[in-house]
DRENLUM-316152 format. One record per residue: x, y, z of N, C-alpha, C, O in turn; residue number from 1. Coordinates in steps of 0.1 Angstrom, whole numbers. Layout:
BEGIN
      nX      nY      nZ     caX     caY     caZ      cX      cY      cZ      oX      oY      oZ   resi
       X       Y       Z       X       Y       Z       X       Y       Z       X       Y       Z    NUM
...
% end
This chain:
BEGIN
      nX      nY      nZ     caX     caY     caZ      cX      cY      cZ      oX      oY      oZ   resi
    -264     279      33    -249     274      30    -251     262      22    -261     255      20      1
    -237     264      16    -235     253       6    -226     240      16    -217     243      24      2
    -231     228      14    -223     219      21    -223     204      16    -234     200      11      3
    -215     197      16    -214     183       8    -220     174      17    -218     176      29      4
    -226     166      14    -234     156      22    -234     143      15    -236     142       3      5
    -231     134      21    -231     118      23    -242     112      24    -246     113      36      6
    -248     105      18    -258      92      17    -255      81      13    -245      80       6      7
    -262      70      18    -261      55      16    -274      52      20    -282      57      28      8
    -275      38      11    -286      27      15    -279      17      29    -269      11      31      9
    -291      20      34    -290       9      49    -294      -4      46    -306      -7      49     10
    -284     -15      39    -285     -26      32    -276     -37      38    -267     -42      31     11
    -278     -41      55    -267     -48      59    -264     -61      51    -274     -67      46     12
    -249     -65      50    -246     -74      44    -253     -91      47    -255     -92      59     13
    -257    -100      41    -261    -110      45    -259    -116      56    -267    -121      64     14
    -243    -116      56    -239    -121      69    -238    -115      81    -234    -120      92     15
    -242    -101      80    -240     -92      91    -251     -92     102    -259     -85      96     16
    -256     -94     113    -271     -90     118    -270     -77     128    -265     -79     139     17
    -273     -65     125    -272     -54     132    -278     -55     144    -285     -65     146     18
    -277     -47     152    -281     -47     167    -295     -40     163    -298     -35     153     19
    -304     -42     180    -315     -34     176    -315     -22     178    -324     -15     173     20
    -303     -16     185    -302      -1     185    -295       3     172    -299      14     167     21
    -288      -3     165    -281      -1     151    -296       2     138    -297      10     129     22
    -302      -5     143    -315      -8     133    -323       4     135    -328      10     126     23
    -326       9     148    -333      18     156    -328      31     151    -336      40     150     24
    -314      34     148    -307      47     150    -300      50     139    -298      62     136     25
    -295      37     130    -287      37     118    -274      42     120    -266      45     112     26
    -274      42     133    -258      45     138    -250      33     142    -253      27     152     27
    -239      30     134    -229      18     134    -217      22     137    -213      33     135     28
    -210      10     143    -195       9     145    -189       3     133    -177       1     131     29
    -201      -2     122    -196     -17     114    -202      -8      99    -213     -11      93     30
    -197       2      96    -201      10      83    -198       1      73    -208       0      65     31
    -189      -6      70    -188     -18      57    -194     -27      58    -192     -36      50     32
    -202     -29      70    -211     -41      68    -228     -34      65    -237     -42      62     33
    -231     -23      65    -242     -18      63    -246     -11      54    -258     -12      51     34
    -239      -1      49    -241       9      41    -237       5      26    -226       0      24     35
    -245       6      18    -245       4       4    -247      14      -5    -256      22      -1     36
    -240      17     -17    -243      26     -25    -239      39     -21    -247      49     -23     37
    -228      41     -15    -224      57      -8    -224      66     -19    -222      62     -31     38
    -228      80     -16    -230      89     -28    -225     103     -19    -226     105      -7     39
    -221     113     -30    -221     124     -21    -231     135     -33    -233     132     -45     40
    -234     145     -24    -241     153     -33    -240     171     -26    -241     172     -14     41
    -239     182     -35    -235     192     -26    -252     200     -27    -260     201     -36     42
    -254     203     -14    -267     209      -9    -268     221      -7    -257     225      -3     43
    -276     228      -7    -278     242       3    -289     237      10    -299     230       6     44
    -282     244      25    -291     242      35    -288     256      44    -280     264      42     45
    -297     255      57    -297     270      64    -287     271      71    -280     261      75     46
    -284     281      72    -268     281      83    -271     278      96    -282     281     101     47
    -263     272     102    -267     267     117    -265     279     127    -259     288     125     48
    -271     277     138    -269     284     149    -265     280     161    -270     271     168     49
    -257     288     164    -251     281     179    -258     279     189    -267     288     190     50
    -259     272     197    -265     270     212    -255     276     223    -244     280     220     51
    -261     275     235    -252     282     245    -235     282     247    -227     291     249     52
    -235     268     246    -220     267     248    -213     262     235    -204     254     235     53
    -220     267     223    -213     265     212    -209     277     201    -216     287     202     54
    -202     276     194    -195     284     186    -202     282     170    -205     271     166     55
    -202     294     162    -204     291     149    -191     297     140    -186     308     142     56
    -187     290     132    -172     288     125    -175     292     110    -183     284     105     57
    -169     304     103    -170     298      90    -157     293      86    -146     299      89     58
    -158     281      80    -146     275      75    -137     281      65    -142     286      54     59
    -123     281      67    -113     288      58    -106     275      53     -99     278      44     60
    -106     264      56     -97     253      51    -105     240      56    -108     240      67     61
    -107     231      48    -111     217      51    -106     206      42    -109     205      30     62
     -96     198      50     -90     190      41     -98     175      43    -104     170      53     63
     -94     170      27    -102     154      24     -91     150      32     -80     155      31     64
     -96     139      41     -92     126      49     -92     114      42    -103     113      35     65
     -85     105      41     -86      95      36    -100      87      43    -107      80      36     66
    -103      89      54    -115      85      61    -128      89      50    -136      81      46     67
    -127     102      45    -139     105      35    -138      99      25    -148      96      20     68
    -126      94      18    -125      91       7    -133      76       7    -141      72      -1     69
    -129      68      18    -133      56      18    -151      54      26    -158      45      30     70
    -153      68      26    -167      69      33    -174      64      19    -182      55      18     71
    -169      73       8    -176      80      -3    -174      68     -13    -181      68     -23     72
    -165      58     -11    -160      49     -18    -166      35     -18    -163      30      -7     73
    -173      27     -27    -177      14     -25    -165       2     -28    -155       3     -34     74
    -169      -4     -24    -160     -21     -27    -166     -23     -40    -173     -15     -47     75
    -162     -36     -43    -169     -43     -55    -181     -50     -54    -187     -55     -63     76
    -185     -50     -43    -200     -53     -41    -209     -40     -36    -220     -41     -32     77
    -203     -30     -38    -209     -17     -34    -214     -13     -19    -223      -5     -15     78
    -202     -21     -12    -207     -12       4    -194      -5       5    -184      -7      -1     79
    -196       4      17    -186      16      18    -173      10      24    -173       1      32     80
    -163      17      18    -150      11      22    -146      12      37    -137       4      42     81
    -153      24      44    -147      29      56    -157      19      66    -169      17      65     82
    -148      12      74    -153       1      84    -156       8      99    -158       1     109     83
    -155      20     100    -158      28     115    -172      31     119    -182      25     116     84
    -171      44     128    -186      47     133    -191      56     122    -183      61     115     85
    -204      57     119    -210      67     111    -224      66     116    -228      57     124     86
    -231      76     112    -244      79     113    -248      88      98    -244      99      96     87
    -255      83      88    -261      90      76    -273      89      76    -279      80      81     88
    -280     103      68    -269     113      60    -262     120      70    -267     121      82     89
    -250     125      66    -242     136      73    -233     145      63    -228     141      52     90
    -232     157      69    -220     164      62    -207     159      65    -202     157      77     91
    -200     156      54    -186     151      59    -173     162      62    -175     174      60     92
    -162     158      67    -150     166      66    -151     170      82    -161     172      89     93
    -137     170      84    -138     171      97    -120     177     103    -117     180     115     94
    -108     179      91    -100     184      90    -101     201      88    -102     206      76     95
    -101     208      96    -101     219      93     -99     232     100     -96     229     112     96
     -99     244      99     -99     255     103    -107     267     100    -112     267      89     97
    -109     277     108    -120     287     104    -118     300     112    -107     302     117     98
    -127     308     113    -129     322     119    -142     319     127    -153     314     123     99
    -140     324     140    -153     321     150    -164     336     144    -162     348     146    100
    -174     331     138    -183     341     134    -197     345     149    -203     356     150    101
    -198     335     155    -207     339     166    -207     329     178    -207     317     177    102
    -208     335     190    -207     328     203    -219     327     209    -227     336     208    103
    -222     315     216    -235     312     223    -232     319     236    -221     323     239    104
    -245     321     243    -244     329     257    -236     327     264    -231     336     271    105
    -231     314     265    -223     307     278    -209     303     273    -201     297     280    106
    -206     306     262    -190     307     257    -183     317     263    -186     329     263    107
    -171     312     270    -165     319     277    -149     323     271    -143     333     275    108
    -144     312     261    -128     315     259    -129     321     244    -120     328     241    109
    -138     320     237    -137     324     225    -145     338     221    -155     341     228    110
    -142     347     209    -149     355     205    -149     358     190    -140     356     182    111
    -158     363     187    -157     363     172    -141     369     167    -132     375     173    112
    -142     365     153    -126     370     148    -115     359     152    -104     359     146    113
    -117     352     161    -106     340     171    -104     331     153    -113     328     145    114
     -93     329     153     -90     316     145     -88     305     149     -77     304     156    115
     -94     294     148     -95     284     156     -98     269     145    -104     270     135    116
     -93     258     150     -92     243     148    -100     237     158    -105     244     167    117
    -101     222     157    -112     219     166    -114     202     165    -117     197     154    118
    -111     195     176    -109     181     177    -120     176     170    -129     184     169    119
    -123     164     163    -131     156     155    -138     147     163    -149     145     158    120
    -134     140     176    -137     132     185    -146     139     195    -140     145     204    121
    -157     139     196    -167     146     205    -168     137     216    -176     128     215    122
    -160     138     227    -165     128     239    -172     135     244    -175     146     241    123
    -177     126     257    -189     133     267    -184     140     283    -189     149     290    124
    -172     133     285    -166     139     296    -171     131     309    -165     131     319    125
    -184     125     307    -192     118     318    -189     104     323    -188     101     334    126
    -187      96     311    -189      81     310    -173      78     319    -165      86     324    127
    -175      63     320    -164      55     327    -151      57     320    -141      60     326    128
    -150      56     306    -138      59     302    -130      72     301    -118      74     302    129
    -140      81     299    -139      94     297    -132      97     312    -121     101     313    130
    -138      95     321    -134      99     336    -120      93     340    -113      98     349    131
    -117      82     332    -107      74     334     -94      82     329     -83      81     334    132
     -98      89     318     -88      96     308     -86      89     297     -74      91     292    133
     -93      83     291     -95      73     280    -105      80     271    -114      73     266    134
    -105      96     267    -115     103     263    -117      99     248    -128     101     244    135
    -107      93     238    -108      85     229    -117      71     224    -121      66     213    136
    -118      68     240    -128      56     236    -140      59     246    -145      51     254    137
    -143      69     243    -157      75     250    -170      67     247    -173      65     235    138
    -178      63     255    -188      54     256    -197      60     246    -203      53     238    139
    -199      74     248    -210      81     241    -204      89     227    -209     100     222    140
    -194      82     222    -185      93     213    -196      96     203    -204      88     200    141
    -194     105     200    -197     114     185    -187     121     178    -179     130     182    142
    -187     116     163    -175     119     156    -180     133     147    -192     132     145    143
    -173     145     142    -179     154     137    -171     150     120    -159     148     117    144
    -185     150     112    -182     144     100    -184     131      96    -182     127      84    145
    -189     124     106    -191     108     105    -205     104     113    -211      94     111    146
    -209     113     123    -222     111     129    -227     124     131    -239     124     135    147
    -223     134     130    -224     149     133    -220     155     122    -211     152     115    148
    -228     166     119    -225     175     105    -210     179     109    -206     182     120    149
    -201     178      97    -187     183      97    -186     197      89    -193     206      89    150
    -174     194      84    -168     209      80    -164     210      63    -156     218      58    151
    -171     201      58    -169     203      41    -182     213      36    -188     211      25    152
    -184     223      45    -193     232      43    -188     250      46    -177     256      48    153
    -199     253      45    -193     272      42    -193     274      59    -184     281      63    154
    -201     268      68    -202     267      82    -204     259      88    -209     248      82    155
    -201     260     101    -203     246     111    -205     251     126    -201     262     130    156
    -210     245     132    -212     245     147    -207     240     154    -210     228     152    157
    -198     241     165    -193     233     175    -192     236     189    -194     247     193    158
    -190     227     198    -193     227     209    -181     235     214    -170     231     209    159
    -179     245     224    -168     253     229    -157     243     232    -146     245     226    160
    -159     231     241    -149     225     248    -140     219     236    -127     220     238    161
    -143     213     223    -135     211     213    -127     221     207    -120     217     197    162
    -127     235     209    -120     244     200    -108     243     204    -106     239     215    163
     -97     247     196     -85     252     198     -82     262     192     -87     263     180    164
     -71     276     198     -69     284     192     -57     284     183     -46     282     189    165
     -57     288     169     -43     290     162     -38     301     162     -28     301     155    166
     -40     309     167     -33     325     162     -20     325     162     -14     333     155    167
     -10     314     173       2     315     175       8     310     160      18     315     156    168
       3     302     155       5     298     141      11     311     131      21     310     125    169
       2     322     132       4     334     124      20     337     122      26     339     112    170
      25     335     136      39     341     133      48     331     127      57     336     120    171
      46     318     128      54     309     120      53     309     106      63     306      99    172
      40     314     102      42     318      85      43     328      83      39     331      72    173
      47     340      91      52     351      89      44     359      83      46     366      73    174
      30     358      91      22     368      89      13     366      77       5     376      75    175
      12     353      68       6     351      61      -7     342      66      -6     331      71    176
     -19     349      65     -31     345      70     -37     333      68     -43     326      76    177
     -35     330      52     -41     322      45     -32     305      45     -37     294      43    178
     -15     310      49     -12     298      53     -11     293      66      -8     282      69    179
     -15     303      74     -22     299      88     -31     291      89     -31     281      97    180
     -43     294      82     -55     287      83     -52     273      75     -56     263      81    181
     -45     269      63     -41     257      56     -32     250      67     -35     238      67    182
     -25     253      73     -18     246      84     -25     246      95     -20     238     103    183
     -36     251      99     -43     249     112     -52     238     108     -53     229     117    184
     -57     237      96     -66     228      90     -56     214      90     -61     204      85    185
     -45     213      95     -37     201      95     -34     197     110     -26     187     114    186
     -39     204     116     -39     201     131     -45     185     133     -41     174     138    187
     -52     187     129     -62     172     133     -56     159     131     -55     150     140    188
     -51     157     116     -44     146     113     -31     144     119     -27     134     123    189
     -25     153     118     -10     156     129     -13     147     144      -8     137     148    190
     -22     155     150     -25     150     159     -29     136     159     -25     129     169    191
     -36     130     151     -37     116     152     -26     108     151     -24      98     159    192
     -16     112     141      -4     107     143       7     108     154      15      99     156    193
       5     122     163      11     122     175       5     113     186      12     105     193    194
      -8     114     187     -14     104     197      -9      88     196      -6      81     206    195
      -7      82     182      -4      71     179      12      70     184      15      62     193    196
      20      77     181      35      77     185      38      78     199      45      69     205    197
      34      90     205      39      98     216      29      91     228      33      83     237    198
      16      95     224      11      89     239       8      72     240      12      65     249    199
       0      67     225      -3      54     229      10      42     229      12      33     237    200
      17      45     219      33      40     220      42      44     226      52      38     226    201
      41      55     234      51      61     242      64      67     236      72      72     243    202
      65      67     222      78      74     216      89      64     214      88      52     215    203
      99      71     211     112      67     212     122      74     215     122      86     213    204
     134      68     219     147      75     221     151      82     210     151      79     199    205
     155      96     215     164     103     203     174      96     200     182      91     208    206
     176      93     183     185      88     177     181      75     170     187      69     162    207
     163      68     177     159      60     171     158      57     153     158      65     143    208
     157      47     152     150      42     137     137      41     136     132      30     140    209
     130      51     129     112      53     127     110      47     114     118      51     105    210
     101      40     111      94      33      98      84      38      96      77      39     105    211
      80      41      86      64      48      84      59      42      70      64      43      59    212
      49      35      72      40      27      57      28      34      54      18      32      60    213
      30      43      43      22      52      37      26      64      40      31      69      50    214
      22      70      28      27      87      27      18      93      25      21     103      18    215
       5      92      28      -8      99      30      -5     110      41       6     112      46    216
     -16     117      43     -15     130      54     -11     125      67      -4     133      75    217
     -14     113      71     -12     108      85       1     101      82       6     101      94    218
       8      95      75      22      92      73      31     103      72      42     103      77    219
      26     115      63      36     125      64      39     133      73      50     137      75    220
      26     136      81      25     141      95      37     132     105      46     137     110    221
      34     119     106      43     111     115      56     113     111      64     118     119    222
      61     109      97      75     116      93      80     131      99      90     132     106    223
      71     140      97      76     153     103      80     152     117      91     156     121    224
      69     146     126      69     146     140      81     136     143      88     137     153    225
      83     126     135      96     116     140     112     126     139     122     126     146    226
     108     133     129     124     140     127     124     151     136     134     155     140    227
     112     156     139     111     165     151     117     161     164     125     167     171    228
     112     150     165     116     141     178     130     137     180     134     135     192    229
     135     136     172     154     135     171     156     118     165     166     112     168    230
     146     113     157     148     101     147     160     105     140     162     116     134    231
     172      92     141     180      94     133     183      90     117     191      93     109    232
     171      80     117     167      77     106     153      76     104     147      71     113    233
     148      79      96     129      77      90     131      73      77     136      78      67    234
     125      61      79     121      53      66     106      55      62      97      53      70    235
     104      59      47      90      56      44      87      48      33      94      47      23    236
      76      42      33      72      31      22      59      37      15      50      40      23    237
      56      38       1      43      43       0      44      36     -18      54      32     -24    238
      33      38     -23      31      31     -38      33      43     -49      35      40     -61    239
      32      55     -45      32      68     -50      43      77     -49      48      80     -39    240
      47      80     -64      63      85     -64      60     103     -61      69     110     -57    241
      51     106     -62      48     117     -59      46     124     -43      51     134     -38    242
      36     112     -36      38     112     -22      54     107     -16      57     111      -5    243
      61     101     -21      72      98     -15      82     112     -15      90     115      -6    244
      80     120     -26      90     130     -28      84     140     -15      90     148      -8    245
      72     138     -14      65     148      -2      73     143      13      78     150      22    246
      72     132      12      80     127      26      94     128      26     100     127      37    247
     101     131      12     116     135      14     116     146      21     122     146      31    248
     107     160      13     107     174      19     103     173      33     110     180      40    249
      94     166      39      89     169      54     101     158      63      98     154      75    250
     113     154      57     120     149      67     128     134      67     138     131      72    251
     120     127      59     123     113      55     138     114      48     142     122      39    252
     146     101      55     160     101      51     160      90      40     170      90      33    253
     151      82      37     149      70      29     134      72      25     125      74      34    254
     132      71      12     119      66       8     120      54      -4     129      53     -12    255
     108      47      -2     109      33     -12      95      32     -19      85      32     -13    256
      96      31     -30      84      27     -36      79      12     -36      85       3     -41    257
      68      10     -29      69     -10     -25      70     -14     -39      76     -24     -42    258
      62      -6     -48      58     -15     -63      74     -19     -69      77     -29     -75    259
      82     -10     -67      94     -13     -73     104     -19     -68     115     -23     -73    260
      99     -21     -54     108     -31     -44     104     -48     -48     109     -59     -48    261
      91     -43     -51      84     -61     -57      92     -64     -71      98     -74     -72    262
      93     -55     -79      98     -57     -92     115     -67     -90     119     -77     -97    263
     120     -60     -80     134     -65     -77     135     -81     -68     144     -89     -68    264
     123     -80     -63     120     -90     -53     123     -90     -40     124     -99     -32    265
     124     -76     -36     125     -74     -24     114     -69     -16     106     -60     -20    266
     112     -75      -2     103     -70       6     106     -60      14     117     -59      19    267
      97     -51      19      99     -38      30     107     -43      39     119     -39      41    268
     102     -52      45     109     -57      58     126     -58      56     134     -51      63    269
     129     -65      49     143     -64      41     151     -53      38     163     -51      40    270
     142     -46      33     149     -32      31     151     -23      44     161     -15      45    271
     141     -26      55     144     -19      69     156     -25      74     164     -18      81    272
     158     -37      71     167     -42      81     183     -41      75     193     -43      82    273
     184     -38      57     194     -36      52     196     -21      55     208     -18      56    274
     187     -11      57     191       4      57     195       5      74     205      13      76    275
     191       0      82     196      -2      96     206     -11     101     207     -14     113    276
     215     -15      89     224     -28      91     220     -37     102     225     -37     113    277
     208     -44      98     203     -51     108     200     -53     120     201     -63     127    278
     198     -38     123     193     -38     135     179     -37     135     174     -44     143    279
     170     -31     127     159     -30     128     150     -17     133     156      -8     138    280
     140     -18     131     129      -6     136     126      -5     154     122     -14     161    281
     129      10     158     128      13     169     115      14     170     111       6     178    282
     103      22     162      91      25     161      87      24     147      94      30     139    283
      76      16     143      69      15     130      59      20     130      53      16     140    284
      52      28     122      39      34     123      29      29     111      35      30     100    285
      19      24     110      10      19      97       1      29      96      -6      31     106    286
       1      37      86      -7      47      85     -14      43      70     -22      50      64    287
     -10      30      64     -15      27      51     -30      20      49     -36      20      39    288
     -34      14      62     -48       6      61     -44      -8      52     -52     -11      43    289
     -33     -16      55     -32     -25      48     -25     -39      56     -15     -45      52    290
     -33     -43      69     -29     -49      80     -22     -63      73     -11     -67      75    291
     -32     -68      66     -27     -84      58     -17     -84      54     -10     -94      56    292
     -12     -74      45       0     -72      37      13     -66      45      25     -67      41    293
       9     -59      56      21     -52      62      25     -56      75      37     -55      78    294
      17     -60      83      20     -67      95      32     -76      94      40     -74     102    295
      33     -86      85      41     -98      83      58     -90      82      68     -94      88    296
      58     -78      73      72     -71      71      74     -66      85      85     -67      90    297
      64     -60      92      71     -51     104      73     -58     114      80     -53     123    298
      66     -73     115      70     -83     122      88     -87     121      96     -87     130    299
      90     -89     108     105     -92     104     113     -82     107     125     -86     110    300
     109     -67     108     119     -59     110     119     -53     123     124     -41     123    301
     115     -57     135     111     -48     146     129     -51     150     137     -59     147    302
     130     -40     159     143     -40     166     136     -47     181     124     -50     182    303
     145     -50     189     143     -57     201     137     -45     208     142     -34     209    304
     124     -49     213     119     -36     222     110     -27     211     103     -17     215    305
     112     -30     199     102     -25     190      87     -20     192      78     -26     199    306
      86     -14     188      70      -8     189      64      -4     174      70       4     166    307
      55      -9     173      44      -6     161      30      -1     166      21      -7     173    308
      31      10     161      19      22     162       9      22     150      11      28     139    309
      -5      13     153     -16      11     142     -23      22     141     -28      27     151    310
     -24      27     129     -35      40     127     -44      34     116     -56      35     117    311
     -38      28     106     -49      26      95     -57      17      97     -56       6     104    312
     -71      22      87     -80      16      92     -84       6      80     -82      11      69    313
     -89      -3      79     -95     -15      69    -100     -28      75     -95     -34      84    314
    -112     -30      70    -120     -44      73    -114     -54      68    -120     -61      60    315
    -101     -58      72     -93     -67      68     -89     -76      84     -90     -70      95    316
     -86     -89      83     -79     -98      90     -65    -100      87     -61    -105      76    317
     -58     -97      99     -42     -97      94     -34    -111     103     -36    -112     115    318
     -27    -117      99     -15    -129     102      -7    -122     112      -2    -111     108    319
      -4    -128     127       3    -123     134      11    -137     137       6    -148     136    320
      24    -135     140      34    -143     147      41    -140     158      53    -137     159    321
      31    -143     169      33    -139     184      45    -140     188      49    -131     196    322
      54    -152     183      66    -155     186      77    -142     188      84    -138     197    323
      76    -139     177      87    -125     174      83    -116     185      93    -113     192    324
      72    -112     189      69    -105     198      73    -109     210      77    -100     218    325
      74    -121     215      76    -124     228      93    -124     227     100    -117     235    326
      99    -131     218     113    -132     220     121    -116     218     132    -113     222    327
     112    -107     212     120     -91     210     115     -84     218     117     -72     216    328
     105     -88     230      98     -81     239      91     -65     232      92     -54     236    329
      85     -71     221      80     -56     210      67     -56     212      62     -67     216    330
      58     -45     208      44     -45     212      37     -40     201      43     -32     194    331
      25     -43     196      18     -35     192       7     -25     197      -2     -29     205    332
       8     -11     192      -2      -3     200     -12       0     188      -9       4     177    333
     -25      -2     191     -38       2     189     -39      17     188     -32      22     197    334
     -44      26     180     -45      38     181     -57      44     172     -59      41     160    335
     -65      53     182     -75      60     175     -77      74     181     -75      78     192    336
     -80      81     171     -84      95     176     -71     101     179     -61      95     175    337
     -73     115     188     -66     124     185     -63     132     201     -52     137     205    338
     -75     129     209     -79     139     218     -73     137     233     -71     126     237    339
     -71     148     241     -69     146     254     -52     145     256     -46     143     245    340
     -43     145     266     -28     144     271     -26     157     263     -18     153     254    341
     -30     169     261     -25     181     256     -22     179     242     -12     186     239    342
     -28     169     231     -24     167     219     -23     178     212     -13     183     208    343
     -35     184     210     -39     197     202     -29     205     204     -22     210     195    344
     -29     207     218     -21     218     224      -7     220     218      -2     230     213    345
       2     205     220      15     204     216      14     207     200      19     217     196    346
      10     199     193       9     202     182       7     214     174      13     214     163    347
       0     226     179       1     236     175      14     244     179      18     252     171    348
      19     242     190      30     247     195      41     243     188      49     251     184    349
      42     229     184      52     226     176      51     231     160      62     231     155    350
      41     234     153      37     240     144      43     260     143      49     266     134    351
      39     265     157      40     277     160      57     281     162      61     292     159    352
      64     271     168      76     271     168      86     267     157      98     266     159    353
      80     263     145      85     258     130      91     248     131      99     247     121    354
      92     238     141      95     226     143      91     215     130      98     207     124    355
      77     221     129      70     211     117      64     222     112      60     232     118    356
      63     217      95      56     224      87      48     215      76      53     211      66    357
      36     213      80      25     203      75      21     210      61      15     202      54    358
      23     220      56      20     226      48      22     220      34      15     218      24    359
      34     217      37      40     209      27      34     199      19      38     196       8    360
      23     193      26      18     182      20       6     185      16      -1     176      12    361
       3     196      15     -10     201       4      -8     205      -8      -4     216     -11    362
     -12     195     -14      -8     198     -30     -18     198     -40     -17     195     -52    363
     -30     203     -33     -42     211     -42     -53     214     -35     -57     208     -25    364
     -61     225     -41     -72     234     -32     -82     235     -43     -79     238     -55    365
     -94     233     -38    -108     231     -47    -118     241     -39    -116     243     -27    366
    -129     246     -46    -138     252     -42    -147     240     -40    -147     229     -47    367
    -155     243     -30    -168     233     -25    -177     224     -42    -180     212     -44    368
    -178     233     -48    -185     229     -62    -179     217     -72    -183     209     -81    369
    -166     220     -66    -158     211     -77    -155     200     -68    -143     195     -70    370
    -160     195     -59    -162     184     -50    -157     169     -61    -147     162     -58    371
    -163     168     -68    -165     154     -77    -151     153     -83    -146     141     -83    372
    -144     163     -89    -129     165     -93    -122     163     -82    -113     155     -84    373
    -122     167     -71    -114     163     -61    -114     153     -55    -103     147     -52    374
    -125     148     -54    -125     131     -50    -121     120     -60    -115     109     -57    375
    -125     123     -73    -118     118     -83    -103     118     -83     -99     107     -88    376
     -98     123     -81     -80     130     -79     -77     115     -67     -69     106     -67    377
     -85     118     -61     -78     108     -47     -81      95     -50     -72      87     -49    378
     -93      92     -53    -101      77     -58     -96      72     -65     -92      60     -63    379
     -94      78     -79     -88      71     -90     -72      72     -93     -65      63     -97    380
     -68      85     -91     -54      88     -96     -44      86     -85     -33      81     -87    381
     -49      91     -71     -41      89     -60     -27      97     -63     -16      92     -62    382
     -29     110     -67     -17     120     -70     -14     126     -62      -3     133     -64    383
     -21     127     -52     -20     138     -43     -21     135     -27     -26     125     -23    384
     -16     143     -19     -13     141      -3     -23     144       2     -30     136       7    385
     -27     159       1     -36     163      11     -43     172      -1     -36     178     -10    386
     -56     172       0     -63     182      -8     -76     188       0     -84     183       8    387
     -73     200      -4     -80     209      10     -93     218       0     -91     223     -11    388
    -107     218       8    -115     227       2    -111     239       8    -105     240      18    389
    -116     250       0    -118     264       5    -128     270       0    -128     277     -10    390
    -136     268       8    -151     274       9    -151     287       3    -162     293       3    391
% end
């Protein structure tokens, strides 16, 4: 089968000392500190076989995540931009849907022909944090497409416990199977936004003001979710006009190009206060990965009791003025992952009920063979919101 493999050289930065375990396994939570010269290549490998509790899936759609781009993209010194958990080499990709081809002898909930998607966070269910309900903080966490082979491939094998049936979405797409699979491949990024906004940050009261920084797939999903949850004003900031146009389609009431605001000497936080008549934002979502630039703006424009849900990943230190959080009884909620708390289940139900339509964010579709062109579009031109591979 064809698959997209990520390789890099294990050359820790001079200032970073890997642990003995990192040196032994080349599995690290500090990817930007150790992996140099990341590179993608299309390979032909044997189709995997499912174990007793596993399922073989033929991939129908697999979205390129910002994390995929940052894993493949070097910084000015040649090191991987992505700062999180990896173990290379690995087949990348984790936002997907597909058809069950074969099931292991112990699989009970799925059968060949079922349309499915899956969680990317492979929690163990046995460690202290899993037993306490914090599955996204699993001590033995594996991540599909990061430490375990992922979905930018023709086939993938996944344990049954991470799978979710997406057949209910077919009615929402009025019987359009291709659209069902494309929407199904956006369940994962939508669930990341859902976890940050409603599980970690606890949501907002209907009628609230919601501000989203970054109109990539996570930010666009957050836009749709905010509107579906009853936000009276959804404000979105980005640098790319094409993405801002999609944000409007997905429910944003106000969209602003940060570069255009800068030309006028206007800061994003000032614009939020203007649009909300000085009240500020009840919930802000950081989905841009620019903490050093955005946190000061978010601080300035928080409402009393305001919340900040942090999703963006970046190997940067951000300034913080705690006085604002004390005076306004405000809070930052760090968020990772999408598992537990019925998150996938609820996102699929929202899609099936036509409360959100995430296919609007899909702006291009490529074959795996054309991966170089697809990644170039996202790395260099940044014109697209969501590109999906159609193996």
